[in-house]
C-alpha positions as YAML, in Angstrom:
chain: A
units: angstrom
residues:
- id: 1
  name: MET
  ca: [-2.69, 26.15, -4.59]
- id: 2
  name: THR
  ca: [-0.80, 25.56, -1.38]
- id: 3
  name: GLY
  ca: [-3.56, 25.38, 1.22]
- id: 4
  name: PRO
  ca: [-4.23, 22.56, 3.68]
- id: 5
  name: LEU
  ca: [-5.57, 19.18, 2.69]
- id: 6
  name: VAL
  ca: [-7.88, 16.81, 4.55]
- id: 7
  name: LEU
  ca: [-6.17, 13.41, 4.61]
- id: 8
  name: ILE
  ca: [-8.26, 10.47, 5.86]
- id: 9
  name: GLU
  ca: [-6.41, 7.22, 6.59]
- id: 10
  name: PRO
  ca: [-8.52, 4.45, 8.19]
- id: 11
  name: TYR
  ca: [-5.42, 2.25, 8.52]
- id: 12
  name: ALA
  ca: [-3.16, 4.82, 10.16]
- id: 13
  name: ASN
  ca: [-3.12, 2.64, 13.29]
- id: 14
  name: ARG
  ca: [-1.02, 0.03, 11.47]
- id: 15
  name: GLN
  ca: [2.74, 0.21, 11.87]
- id: 16
  name: GLY
  ca: [4.86, 0.98, 8.82]
- id: 17
  name: GLY
  ca: [4.12, 0.67, 5.12]
- id: 18
  name: HIS
  ca: [3.90, 3.12, 2.24]
- id: 19
  name: HIS
  ca: [0.38, 4.16, 3.28]
- id: 20
  name: GLN
  ca: [1.72, 5.90, 6.37]
- id: 21
  name: ARG
  ca: [4.74, 7.21, 4.46]
- id: 22
  name: THR
  ca: [2.52, 8.89, 1.85]
- id: 23
  name: LEU
  ca: [0.27, 10.28, 4.58]
- id: 24
  name: VAL
  ca: [3.21, 11.92, 6.36]
- id: 25
  name: ALA
  ca: [4.81, 13.17, 3.13]
- id: 26
  name: LEU
  ca: [1.58, 14.89, 2.00]
- id: 27
  name: ALA
  ca: [1.12, 16.50, 5.42]
- id: 28
  name: GLN
  ca: [4.69, 17.78, 5.27]
- id: 29
  name: ALA
  ca: [4.08, 19.19, 1.79]
- id: 30
  name: ARG
  ca: [0.98, 21.07, 2.97]
- id: 31
  name: PRO
  ca: [1.54, 22.40, 6.52]
- id: 32
  name: GLY
  ca: [-1.62, 22.78, 8.56]
- id: 33
  name: SER
  ca: [-3.39, 19.87, 6.86]
- id: 34
  name: LEU
  ca: [-6.05, 17.98, 8.79]
- id: 35
  name: VAL
  ca: [-5.32, 14.27, 9.27]
- id: 36
  name: ILE
  ca: [-8.26, 12.09, 10.31]
- id: 37
  name: ALA
  ca: [-7.40, 8.63, 11.64]
- id: 38
  name: PRO
  ca: [-10.73, 7.15, 12.81]
- id: 39
  name: HIS
  ca: [-9.14, 4.02, 14.31]
- id: 40
  name: GLY
  ca: [-6.15, 5.75, 15.90]
- id: 41
  name: ILE
  ca: [-2.62, 6.20, 14.63]
- id: 42
  name: ALA
  ca: [0.75, 4.51, 15.07]
- id: 43
  name: THR
  ca: [3.15, 6.37, 17.38]
- id: 44
  name: GLU
  ca: [5.85, 6.93, 14.76]
- id: 45
  name: ALA
  ca: [3.40, 8.43, 12.26]
- id: 46
  name: ALA
  ca: [1.75, 10.60, 14.93]
- id: 47
  name: ARG
  ca: [5.11, 12.05, 15.94]
- id: 48
  name: ALA
  ca: [6.03, 12.84, 12.32]
- id: 49
  name: LEU
  ca: [2.65, 14.47, 11.67]
- id: 50
  name: ARG
  ca: [2.92, 16.70, 14.72]
- id: 51
  name: GLU
  ca: [6.41, 17.75, 13.65]
- id: 52
  name: ALA
  ca: [4.93, 18.63, 10.24]
- id: 53
  name: GLY
  ca: [2.37, 20.91, 11.88]
- id: 54
  name: ALA
  ca: [-0.64, 18.78, 10.93]
- id: 55
  name: GLN
  ca: [-3.89, 18.79, 12.87]
- id: 56
  name: LEU
  ca: [-4.47, 15.23, 14.05]
- id: 57
  name: VAL
  ca: [-7.97, 13.92, 14.79]
- id: 58
  name: THR
  ca: [-8.55, 10.37, 16.02]
- id: 59
  name: GLY
  ca: [-12.21, 10.63, 17.07]
- id: 60
  name: PRO
  ca: [-15.50, 11.78, 15.55]
- id: 61
  name: SER
  ca: [-16.41, 15.46, 15.42]
- id: 62
  name: GLY
  ca: [-20.12, 16.07, 15.80]
- id: 63
  name: TRP
  ca: [-23.12, 13.94, 16.64]
- id: 64
  name: THR
  ca: [-23.63, 12.47, 13.16]
- id: 65
  name: ALA
  ca: [-20.00, 11.43, 12.85]
- id: 66
  name: GLY
  ca: [-20.20, 9.81, 16.29]
- id: 67
  name: VAL
  ca: [-23.26, 7.77, 15.34]
- id: 68
  name: LEU
  ca: [-21.65, 6.63, 12.07]
- id: 69
  name: LEU
  ca: [-18.42, 5.61, 13.79]
- id: 70
  name: ALA
  ca: [-20.37, 3.68, 16.44]
- id: 71
  name: ALA
  ca: [-22.24, 1.89, 13.64]
- id: 72
  name: ALA
  ca: [-18.91, 1.13, 11.97]
- id: 73
  name: ARG
  ca: [-17.51, -0.44, 15.12]
- id: 74
  name: LEU
  ca: [-20.65, -2.48, 15.70]
- id: 75
  name: THR
  ca: [-20.71, -3.87, 12.16]
- id: 76
  name: ALA
  ca: [-16.96, -4.50, 12.24]
- id: 77
  name: GLY
  ca: [-17.47, -6.56, 15.40]
- id: 78
  name: LEU
  ca: [-20.26, -8.52, 13.75]
- id: 79
  name: SER
  ca: [-18.02, -9.14, 10.74]
- id: 80
  name: ALA
  ca: [-15.16, -10.40, 12.91]
- id: 81
  name: ALA
  ca: [-17.49, -12.74, 14.78]
- id: 82
  name: GLY
  ca: [-18.94, -13.99, 11.51]
- id: 83
  name: GLN
  ca: [-15.51, -14.67, 10.02]
- id: 84
  name: CYS
  ca: [-14.57, -16.66, 13.11]
- id: 85
  name: LEU
  ca: [-17.82, -18.63, 13.06]
- id: 86
  name: LEU
  ca: [-17.85, -19.30, 9.31]
- id: 87
  name: ARG
  ca: [-14.15, -19.83, 8.65]
- id: 88
  name: SER
  ca: [-14.56, -23.55, 7.94]
- id: 89
  name: ARG
  ca: [-14.83, -24.41, 4.25]
- id: 90
  name: ARG
  ca: [-17.66, -26.74, 5.15]
- id: 91
  name: TRP
  ca: [-19.92, -23.69, 5.01]
- id: 92
  name: PRO
  ca: [-21.24, -22.70, 1.57]
- id: 93
  name: ARG
  ca: [-19.19, -19.99, -0.13]
- id: 94
  name: ARG
  ca: [-22.11, -17.56, -0.03]
- id: 95
  name: MET
  ca: [-22.30, -17.91, 3.75]
- id: 96
  name: ARG
  ca: [-18.53, -17.43, 4.15]
- id: 97
  name: ARG
  ca: [-18.70, -14.27, 2.04]
- id: 98
  name: LEU
  ca: [-21.47, -12.80, 4.17]
- id: 99
  name: SER
  ca: [-19.13, -11.54, 6.91]
- id: 100
  name: HIS
  ca: [-16.91, -9.88, 4.29]
- id: 101
  name: GLN
  ca: [-19.95, -8.07, 2.94]
- id: 102
  name: VAL
  ca: [-20.57, -6.75, 6.45]
- id: 103
  name: THR
  ca: [-16.94, -5.54, 6.44]
- id: 104
  name: LEU
  ca: [-17.70, -3.44, 3.35]
- id: 105
  name: LEU
  ca: [-20.59, -1.88, 5.23]
- id: 106
  name: ALA
  ca: [-18.39, -1.18, 8.28]
- id: 107
  name: ARG
  ca: [-15.78, 0.51, 6.09]
- id: 108
  name: CYS
  ca: [-18.48, 2.64, 4.48]
- id: 109
  name: PHE
  ca: [-19.71, 3.81, 7.90]
- id: 110
  name: THR
  ca: [-16.12, 4.61, 8.92]
- id: 111
  name: GLU
  ca: [-15.58, 6.68, 5.79]
- id: 112
  name: GLY
  ca: [-18.89, 8.46, 6.30]
- id: 113
  name: ALA
  ca: [-17.90, 9.38, 9.87]
- id: 114
  name: ALA
  ca: [-14.51, 10.70, 8.77]
- id: 115
  name: LEU
  ca: [-16.05, 12.74, 5.95]
- id: 116
  name: ARG
  ca: [-18.59, 14.26, 8.36]
- id: 117
  name: SER
  ca: [-15.73, 15.28, 10.64]
- id: 118
  name: ALA
  ca: [-13.84, 16.75, 7.67]
- id: 119
  name: ARG
  ca: [-16.86, 18.78, 6.62]
- id: 120
  name: ARG
  ca: [-17.23, 20.17, 10.13]
- id: 121
  name: LEU
  ca: [-13.56, 20.86, 10.90]
- id: 122
  name: GLU
  ca: [-12.07, 21.96, 7.55]
- id: 123
  name: PRO
  ca: [-14.82, 23.03, 5.12]
- id: 124
  name: ASP
  ca: [-12.45, 25.06, 2.89]
- id: 125
  name: ALA
  ca: [-9.70, 22.46, 2.35]
- id: 126
  name: ASP
  ca: [-7.94, 22.38, -1.02]
- id: 127
  name: ALA
  ca: [-8.80, 18.69, -1.26]
- id: 128
  name: VAL
  ca: [-10.46, 15.96, 0.83]
- id: 129
  name: VAL
  ca: [-8.87, 12.56, 0.22]
- id: 130
  name: ILE
  ca: [-9.42, 9.08, 1.63]
- id: 131
  name: LEU
  ca: [-5.97, 7.56, 1.19]
- id: 132
  name: THR
  ca: [-7.05, 3.93, 1.65]
- id: 133
  name: ALA
  ca: [-10.67, 3.69, 0.61]
- id: 134
  name: SER
  ca: [-13.05, 0.76, 0.45]
- id: 135
  name: GLU
  ca: [-13.53, -0.93, -2.90]
- id: 136
  name: ALA
  ca: [-17.33, -0.66, -2.63]
- id: 137
  name: LEU
  ca: [-20.21, 1.65, -1.67]
- id: 138
  name: HIS
  ca: [-18.46, 4.75, -3.05]
- id: 139
  name: GLY
  ca: [-21.65, 6.76, -3.46]
- id: 140
  name: ALA
  ca: [-23.01, 5.67, -0.08]
- id: 141
  name: ALA
  ca: [-19.88, 6.96, 1.66]
- id: 142
  name: ALA
  ca: [-20.28, 10.33, -0.05]
- id: 143
  name: LEU
  ca: [-23.94, 10.59, 0.89]
- id: 144
  name: LEU
  ca: [-23.38, 9.56, 4.50]
- id: 145
  name: GLY
  ca: [-20.44, 11.94, 4.81]
- id: 146
  name: GLY
  ca: [-22.13, 14.83, 3.04]
- id: 147
  name: GLN
  ca: [-18.75, 15.69, 1.54]
- id: 148
  name: PRO
  ca: [-17.34, 15.45, -2.01]
- id: 149
  name: HIS
  ca: [-13.99, 13.69, -1.94]
- id: 150
  name: LEU
  ca: [-11.28, 11.78, -3.72]
- id: 151
  name: ARG
  ca: [-10.71, 8.15, -2.78]
- id: 152
  name: PHE
  ca: [-7.65, 6.03, -3.49]
- id: 153
  name: VAL
  ca: [-8.88, 2.51, -4.26]
- id: 154
  name: HIS
  ca: [-5.84, 0.23, -4.21]
- id: 155
  name: GLU
  ca: [-7.36, -3.16, -5.07]
- id: 156
  name: ALA
  ca: [-10.53, -5.24, -5.09]
- id: 157
  name: VAL
  ca: [-10.34, -7.55, -2.10]
- id: 158
  name: THR
  ca: [-14.09, -8.24, -1.87]
- id: 159
  name: THR
  ca: [-16.69, -7.64, -4.58]
- id: 160
  name: GLU
  ca: [-20.26, -6.62, -3.88]
- id: 161
  name: ASP
  ca: [-22.82, -9.38, -3.49]
- id: 162
  name: ALA
  ca: [-26.54, -8.85, -4.06]
- id: 163
  name: ALA
  ca: [-27.44, -7.04, -0.80]
- id: 164
  name: VAL
  ca: [-24.46, -4.68, -0.86]
- id: 165
  name: ARG
  ca: [-24.94, -4.13, -4.60]
- id: 166
  name: LEU
  ca: [-28.51, -3.04, -3.91]
- id: 167
  name: LEU
  ca: [-27.31, -0.53, -1.30]
- id: 168
  name: GLY
  ca: [-24.80, 0.77, -3.82]
- id: 169
  name: GLN
  ca: [-27.48, 1.20, -6.47]
- id: 170
  name: LEU
  ca: [-29.72, 3.09, -4.04]
- id: 171
  name: ALA
  ca: [-26.84, 5.47, -3.35]
- id: 172
  name: ARG
  ca: [-25.68, 5.71, -6.97]
- id: 173
  name: GLY
  ca: [-26.37, 9.45, -7.00]
- id: 174
  name: GLY
  ca: [-23.59, 9.95, -4.48]
- id: 175
  name: GLU
  ca: [-21.01, 8.77, -7.02]
- id: 176
  name: GLU
  ca: [-21.25, 12.19, -8.68]
- id: 177
  name: ARG
  ca: [-19.57, 13.60, -5.55]
- id: 178
  name: VAL
  ca: [-16.63, 11.21, -5.78]
- id: 179
  name: VAL
  ca: [-13.54, 10.74, -7.94]
- id: 180
  name: ALA
  ca: [-11.83, 7.38, -7.55]
- id: 181
  name: VAL
  ca: [-8.04, 7.46, -7.88]
- id: 182
  name: TYR
  ca: [-6.60, 4.15, -9.06]
- id: 183
  name: PRO
  ca: [-2.84, 3.61, -8.64]
- id: 184
  name: THR
  ca: [-2.44, 1.55, -11.84]
- id: 185
  name: ARG
  ca: [-4.21, 1.15, -15.16]
- id: 186
  name: ALA
  ca: [-4.83, -2.54, -14.38]
- id: 187
  name: VAL
  ca: [-6.76, -1.65, -11.21]
- id: 188
  name: ALA
  ca: [-8.68, 1.05, -13.12]
- id: 189
  name: ASP
  ca: [-9.71, -1.43, -15.81]
- id: 190
  name: GLN
  ca: [-10.86, -3.91, -13.18]
- id: 191
  name: PHE
  ca: [-13.08, -1.35, -11.45]
- id: 192
  name: ALA
  ca: [-14.40, 0.16, -14.68]
- id: 193
  name: ALA
  ca: [-16.24, -3.10, -15.31]
- id: 194
  name: ALA
  ca: [-17.86, -3.06, -11.86]
- id: 195
  name: PHE
  ca: [-18.50, 0.71, -11.60]
- id: 196
  name: PRO
  ca: [-18.77, 2.06, -15.15]
- id: 197
  name: ASP
  ca: [-20.29, 5.39, -14.06]
- id: 198
  name: LEU
  ca: [-17.85, 6.18, -11.24]
- id: 199
  name: PRO
  ca: [-15.62, 9.17, -12.18]
- id: 200
  name: ALA
  ca: [-11.99, 8.09, -11.99]
- id: 201
  name: VAL
  ca: [-8.39, 9.02, -12.70]
- id: 202
  name: VAL
  ca: [-5.18, 6.99, -12.62]
- id: 203
  name: GLY
  ca: [-2.30, 8.19, -10.47]
- id: 204
  name: CYS
  ca: [0.51, 6.52, -8.56]
- id: 205
  name: PHE
  ca: [-0.11, 6.45, -4.79]
- id: 206
  name: ALA
  ca: [3.46, 6.29, -3.49]
- id: 207
  name: VAL
  ca: [5.42, 9.55, -3.43]
- id: 208
  name: ASP
  ca: [9.12, 10.25, -3.77]
- id: 209
  name: ASP
  ca: [10.31, 11.81, -0.53]
- id: 210
  name: GLY
  ca: [13.80, 12.40, -1.92]
- id: 211
  name: ARG
  ca: [15.45, 10.46, 0.91]
- id: 212
  name: ARG
  ca: [17.71, 8.07, -1.01]
- id: 213
  name: LEU
  ca: [19.97, 5.79, 0.98]
- id: 214
  name: SER
  ca: [23.39, 7.26, 1.69]
- id: 215
  name: ALA
  ca: [26.73, 5.47, 1.47]
- id: 216
  name: ALA
  ca: [26.96, 5.65, 5.26]
- id: 217
  name: GLU
  ca: [23.57, 3.96, 5.61]
- id: 218
  name: ARG
  ca: [24.65, 1.16, 3.28]
- id: 219
  name: GLU
  ca: [27.74, 0.56, 5.36]
- id: 220
  name: GLY
  ca: [25.64, 0.67, 8.52]
- id: 221
  name: GLY
  ca: [23.17, -1.84, 7.11]
- id: 222
  name: ARG
  ca: [25.93, -4.36, 6.44]
- id: 223
  name: ALA
  ca: [27.37, -3.82, 9.90]
- id: 224
  name: ALA
  ca: [23.96, -4.23, 11.56]
- id: 225
  name: PHE
  ca: [23.58, -7.72, 10.11]
- id: 226
  name: ASP
  ca: [27.31, -8.57, 10.38]
- id: 227
  name: ILE
  ca: [27.60, -9.17, 6.63]
- id: 228
  name: PRO
  ca: [30.99, -8.61, 4.98]
- id: 229
  name: ALA
  ca: [31.02, -6.03, 2.18]
- id: 230
  name: ALA
  ca: [32.12, -8.58, -0.42]
- id: 231
  name: GLU
  ca: [29.22, -11.02, 0.16]
- id: 232
  name: ALA
  ca: [25.92, -10.84, -1.76]
- id: 233
  name: VAL
  ca: [22.69, -9.87, 0.00]
- id: 234
  name: VAL
  ca: [19.06, -9.91, -1.16]
- id: 235
  name: CYS
  ca: [16.20, -8.59, 0.98]
- id: 236
  name: LEU
  ca: [12.62, -9.87, 1.09]
- id: 237
  name: VAL
  ca: [10.35, -7.21, 2.61]
- id: 238
  name: GLY
  ca: [6.68, -7.28, 3.64]
- id: 239
  name: GLY
  ca: [4.15, -9.80, 4.89]
- id: 240
  name: TRP
  ca: [3.58, -13.03, 3.00]
- id: 241
  name: TRP
  ca: [0.12, -12.29, 1.61]
- id: 242
  name: PRO
  ca: [-1.70, -14.56, -0.88]
- id: 243
  name: TYR
  ca: [-0.76, -12.47, -3.95]
- id: 244
  name: LYS
  ca: [2.95, -12.96, -3.17]
- id: 245
  name: ASP
  ca: [4.51, -16.08, -4.68]
- id: 246
  name: ILE
  ca: [6.52, -17.41, -1.75]
- id: 247
  name: ALA
  ca: [6.45, -20.91, -3.22]
- id: 248
  name: VAL
  ca: [8.57, -19.89, -6.20]
- id: 249
  name: ILE
  ca: [11.12, -18.29, -3.84]
- id: 250
  name: ASP
  ca: [11.17, -21.48, -1.77]
- id: 251
  name: ALA
  ca: [11.89, -23.60, -4.84]
- id: 252
  name: ALA
  ca: [14.47, -21.18, -6.24]
- id: 253
  name: LEU
  ca: [16.46, -20.94, -3.02]
- id: 254
  name: ALA
  ca: [16.73, -24.73, -2.95]
- id: 255
  name: ARG
  ca: [18.55, -24.46, -6.33]
- id: 256
  name: LEU
  ca: [21.22, -22.07, -5.09]
- id: 257
  name: LYS
  ca: [24.77, -23.22, -5.80]
- id: 258
  name: GLU
  ca: [26.60, -20.14, -4.50]
- id: 259
  name: PRO
  ca: [26.46, -18.43, -1.08]
- id: 260
  name: LEU
  ca: [23.84, -15.74, -0.48]
- id: 261
  name: HIS
  ca: [22.53, -13.74, 2.49]
- id: 262
  name: LEU
  ca: [18.76, -13.22, 2.66]
- id: 263
  name: VAL
  ca: [17.34, -10.53, 4.97]
- id: 264
  name: VAL
  ca: [13.63, -11.13, 5.65]
- id: 265
  name: THR
  ca: [11.27, -8.71, 7.37]
- id: 266
  name: GLY
  ca: [7.49, -8.38, 7.51]
- id: 267
  name: SER
  ca: [4.36, -9.76, 9.06]
- id: 268
  name: PRO
  ca: [2.96, -12.37, 8.73]
- id: 269
  name: LEU
  ca: [5.79, -14.78, 7.95]
- id: 270
  name: ASP
  ca: [5.78, -18.58, 7.86]
- id: 271
  name: GLU
  ca: [8.25, -19.91, 10.44]
- id: 272
  name: ALA
  ca: [8.26, -23.40, 8.93]
- id: 273
  name: VAL
  ca: [9.38, -22.01, 5.56]
- id: 274
  name: LEU
  ca: [12.01, -19.82, 7.23]
- id: 275
  name: GLN
  ca: [13.41, -22.84, 9.07]
- id: 276
  name: ARG
  ca: [13.62, -24.74, 5.78]
- id: 277
  name: TRP
  ca: [15.61, -21.86, 4.33]
- id: 278
  name: ARG
  ca: [17.92, -21.75, 7.34]
- id: 279
  name: ASP
  ca: [18.78, -25.39, 6.69]
- id: 280
  name: LEU
  ca: [19.96, -24.71, 3.11]
- id: 281
  name: PRO
  ca: [23.75, -24.98, 2.84]
- id: 282
  name: SER
  ca: [24.26, -21.96, 0.55]
- id: 283
  name: LEU
  ca: [21.93, -19.58, 2.32]
- id: 284
  name: ARG
  ca: [22.29, -17.50, 5.47]
- id: 285
  name: VAL
  ca: [18.95, -16.07, 6.63]
- id: 286
  name: HIS
  ca: [18.60, -12.93, 8.75]
- id: 287
  name: THR
  ca: [15.09, -12.25, 10.07]
- id: 288
  name: VAL
  ca: [13.70, -8.98, 11.42]
- id: 289
  name: PRO
  ca: [10.25, -9.55, 12.96]
- id: 290
  name: GLY
  ca: [7.69, -7.08, 11.62]
- id: 291
  name: PRO
  ca: [6.04, -4.74, 11.48]
- id: 292
  name: VAL
  ca: [9.09, -2.48, 11.70]
- id: 293
  name: SER
  ca: [9.72, 1.25, 11.92]
- id: 294
  name: GLU
  ca: [10.83, 3.34, 8.95]
- id: 295
  name: ALA
  ca: [14.36, 3.51, 10.38]
- id: 296
  name: VAL
  ca: [14.65, -0.28, 10.59]
- id: 297
  name: LEU
  ca: [13.16, -0.69, 7.12]
- id: 298
  name: ARG
  ca: [15.80, 1.62, 5.68]
- id: 299
  name: LEU
  ca: [18.45, -0.46, 7.45]
- id: 300
  name: VAL
  ca: [17.16, -3.63, 5.76]
- id: 301
  name: TYR
  ca: [17.18, -2.04, 2.31]
- id: 302
  name: ALA
  ca: [20.59, -0.48, 2.96]
- id: 303
  name: ALA
  ca: [22.11, -3.90, 3.64]
- id: 304
  name: ALA
  ca: [20.87, -5.36, 0.35]
- id: 305
  name: ASP
  ca: [22.44, -5.58, -3.09]
- id: 306
  name: ALA
  ca: [18.91, -6.09, -4.43]
- id: 307
  name: ALA
  ca: [15.33, -6.35, -3.23]
- id: 308
  name: LEU
  ca: [13.27, -9.36, -4.31]
- id: 309
  name: VAL
  ca: [9.61, -8.88, -5.32]
- id: 310
  name: THR
  ca: [7.51, -11.82, -6.51]
- id: 311
  name: ARG
  ca: [3.80, -11.84, -7.36]
- id: 312
  name: HIS
  ca: [1.40, -14.29, -8.93]
- id: 313
  name: ALA
  ca: [0.63, -13.74, -12.60]
- id: 314
  name: GLY
  ca: [-1.92, -11.02, -13.27]
- id: 315
  name: THR
  ca: [-1.40, -9.07, -10.03]
- id: 316
  name: GLY
  ca: [-1.79, -5.49, -11.22]
- id: 317
  name: LYS
  ca: [-1.90, -3.49, -7.97]
- id: 318
  name: GLU
  ca: [0.79, -0.95, -7.20]
- id: 319
  name: SER
  ca: [3.74, -2.53, -5.42]
- id: 320
  name: GLY
  ca: [4.96, -0.38, -2.56]
- id: 321
  name: LEU
  ca: [8.09, -2.55, -2.51]
- id: 322
  name: VAL
  ca: [8.95, -1.75, -6.12]
- id: 323
  name: MET
  ca: [8.35, 1.93, -5.37]
- id: 324
  name: ASP
  ca: [10.63, 1.62, -2.32]
- id: 325
  name: THR
  ca: [13.51, 0.39, -4.47]
- id: 326
  name: ALA
  ca: [13.16, 3.33, -6.85]
- id: 327
  name: ARG
  ca: [12.90, 6.04, -4.21]
- id: 328
  name: LEU
  ca: [15.65, 4.62, -1.97]
- id: 329
  name: GLY
  ca: [18.01, 3.63, -4.77]
- id: 330
  name: VAL
  ca: [18.05, -0.18, -4.36]
- id: 331
  name: PRO
  ca: [18.42, -2.59, -7.33]
- id: 332
  name: LEU
  ca: [15.45, -4.87, -7.98]
- id: 333
  name: ILE
  ca: [14.76, -8.50, -8.84]
- id: 334
  name: VAL
  ca: [11.10, -8.74, -9.87]
- id: 335
  name: SER
  ca: [8.75, -11.25, -11.47]
- id: 336
  name: ASP
  ca: [7.12, -10.24, -14.77]
- id: 337
  name: HIS
  ca: [3.63, -10.65, -13.28]
- id: 338
  name: ASP
  ca: [2.46, -7.23, -14.47]
- id: 339
  name: GLY
  ca: [2.98, -6.42, -18.14]
- id: 340
  name: ALA
  ca: [2.82, -2.65, -17.62]
- id: 341
  name: LEU
  ca: [5.42, -2.73, -14.84]
- id: 342
  name: THR
  ca: [7.70, -5.01, -16.87]
- id: 343
  name: ALA
  ca: [7.48, -2.64, -19.84]
- id: 344
  name: CYS
  ca: [8.33, 0.29, -17.55]
- id: 345
  name: LEU
  ca: [11.44, -1.45, -16.23]
- id: 346
  name: ARG
  ca: [12.62, -2.90, -19.54]
- id: 347
  name: GLY
  ca: [16.14, -1.79, -20.35]
- id: 348
  name: GLN
  ca: [16.86, -0.48, -16.85]
- id: 349
  name: PRO
  ca: [20.20, -1.92, -15.72]
- id: 350
  name: TRP
  ca: [19.16, -1.80, -12.04]
- id: 351
  name: ALA
  ca: [16.07, -4.00, -12.55]
- id: 352
  name: LEU
  ca: [16.31, -7.71, -13.30]
- id: 353
  name: ALA
  ca: [13.04, -9.40, -14.34]
- id: 354
  name: PHE
  ca: [12.39, -13.14, -14.31]
- id: 355
  name: SER
  ca: [9.52, -15.26, -15.62]
- id: 356
  name: VAL
  ca: [6.63, -15.33, -13.16]
- id: 357
  name: GLY
  ca: [6.20, -18.66, -11.37]
- id: 358
  name: ASP
  ca: [9.52, -20.04, -12.68]
- id: 359
  name: PRO
  ca: [11.91, -21.11, -9.87]
- id: 360
  name: ALA
  ca: [14.74, -21.85, -12.31]
- id: 361
  name: ALA
  ca: [14.51, -18.33, -13.76]
- id: 362
  name: LEU
  ca: [14.54, -16.81, -10.28]
- id: 363
  name: ALA
  ca: [17.52, -18.94, -9.25]
- id: 364
  name: GLU
  ca: [19.37, -17.74, -12.35]
- id: 365
  name: ALA
  ca: [18.56, -14.11, -11.45]
- id: 366
  name: LEU
  ca: [19.86, -14.65, -7.91]
- id: 367
  name: HIS
  ca: [23.08, -16.16, -9.26]
- id: 368
  name: THR
  ca: [23.46, -13.14, -11.55]
- id: 369
  name: VAL
  ca: [23.32, -10.78, -8.55]
- id: 370
  name: ILE
  ca: [25.69, -12.98, -6.54]
- id: 371
  name: ARG
  ca: [28.29, -12.87, -9.32]
- id: 372
  name: GLN
  ca: [27.88, -9.23, -10.37]
- id: 373
  name: ARG
  ca: [26.08, -6.55, -8.39]
- id: 374
  name: LEU
  ca: [23.53, -4.50, -10.28]
- id: 375
  name: PRO
  ca: [24.05, -0.73, -10.58]
- id: 376
  name: LEU
  ca: [22.03, 1.51, -8.27]
- id: 377
  name: PRO
  ca: [18.88, 3.18, -9.65]
- id: 378
  name: GLY
  ca: [19.48, 6.80, -10.61]
- id: 379
  name: PRO
  ca: [17.49, 9.79, -9.30]
- id: 380
  name: ASP
  ca: [15.19, 9.51, -12.32]
- id: 381
  name: ALA
  ca: [13.92, 6.07, -11.24]
- id: 382
  name: PRO
  ca: [10.89, 7.29, -9.23]
- id: 383
  name: GLY
  ca: [9.64, 9.36, -12.16]
- id: 384
  name: LEU
  ca: [10.09, 6.38, -14.46]
- id: 385
  name: LEU
  ca: [7.54, 4.49, -12.33]
- id: 386
  name: GLY
  ca: [5.13, 7.44, -12.25]
- id: 387
  name: MET
  ca: [5.96, 8.66, -8.76]
- id: 388
  name: ARG
  ca: [5.58, 12.35, -8.03]
- id: 389
  name: SER
  ca: [7.21, 14.37, -5.30]
- id: 390
  name: ALA
  ca: [5.02, 14.97, -2.26]
- id: 391
  name: ALA
  ca: [4.39, 18.54, -3.44]
- id: 392
  name: GLY
  ca: [3.55, 17.29, -6.92]
- id: 393
  name: GLN
  ca: [1.15, 14.71, -5.50]
- id: 394
  name: ALA
  ca: [-0.55, 17.37, -3.37]
- id: 395
  name: ASP
  ca: [-0.97, 19.55, -6.47]
- id: 396
  name: PHE
  ca: [-2.38, 16.61, -8.45]
- id: 397
  name: LEU
  ca: [-4.94, 15.90, -5.73]
- id: 398
  name: THR
  ca: [-5.84, 19.59, -5.43]
- id: 399
  name: HIS
  ca: [-6.44, 20.03, -9.16]
- id: 400
  name: THR
  ca: [-8.50, 16.83, -9.32]
- id: 401
  name: PHE
  ca: [-10.60, 17.99, -6.38]
- id: 402
  name: VAL
  ca: [-11.14, 21.41, -7.97]
- id: 403
  name: SER
  ca: [-12.52, 19.70, -11.06]
- id: 404
  name: LEU
  ca: [-14.87, 17.67, -8.86]
- id: 405
  name: ARG
  ca: [-16.07, 20.78, -7.06]
- id: 406
  name: SER
  ca: [-16.59, 22.59, -10.37]
- id: 407
  name: LYS
  ca: [-18.65, 19.72, -11.74]
- id: 408
  name: GLU
  ca: [-20.69, 19.63, -8.54]
- id: 409
  name: SER
  ca: [-21.38, 23.38, -8.76]
...
């Protein structure tokens, strides 16, 4: 099947990231696809989608979708106000969680509005997919939207409390019109305990766009940061979110005994930590304020001898940064926080793993890269990590959706 898809991305308004990259790649693989971005879309992604011939919708289509999106914006506003009011830890945990429960409801309304628009605008699509779906109220979204669909659930940020759980149980019948797509087995296992009856498959989210870094780009990356070809460079990409172990990087860099360049980009960053790194005698820090465009991101990776990825133990979500290294052809220094990922990378000369939470082990890995550059990942690296081509991903989604439709019939 090679027909159009319906691709729903509630976070398309955010700049950069592999969510937007996958959205664009799928639209390019299936010309004429309908892209629904209920909260708007970043300029760079919008331009690429129009060049791919996609239909781009940033508002509700139809009265029902309009009502649902208005409800989503109202509840999102209430959630934001509640988070501001209850941010102090003096409030009981149940009270502080209340605003996050309202966020789950707002996301459900948003998904329902987008699905209603999809049903109205492209009723014969090969597949309807929410690329970044909420971790809760799966059946409710399907019932509100009146549309069977696939939903990529990347991680569990907030679990359902009693009131939201009750809403989910009331809408349990809608789960028969949904297939959850989990990017890793660890995420699938986590959700299987919370939603044992929700149909699900496991499939990598990131896609291989075939655009590996060229030799000219690598030279240009070094020139952009004024780094001599003979000096070692490691890049640290992405915002410093709680699941990233910045503390172990901080302690490891303090142990450096040989010179190293560190290129840092992302948002948010901690300026106090960056200043501490700038004061280290063996380290030269280059910062690129984020979020950044795809072109700038490629420049950062092109300058690096290796990308550094650290996570806290037990983090099992798909790492877009690890996927970036494989698809672009950049060596990798990575913590062994995820057993499945570590097993996948074992024996690969371009990937250097270190013990999670161990600054001495990370410092040793950095010294290894300083003394001897790692080989570049080969063209088989994306497949090793489970990545498909954009066309292959579109086919996977189409076949999964056909099975959902057949079961529904």
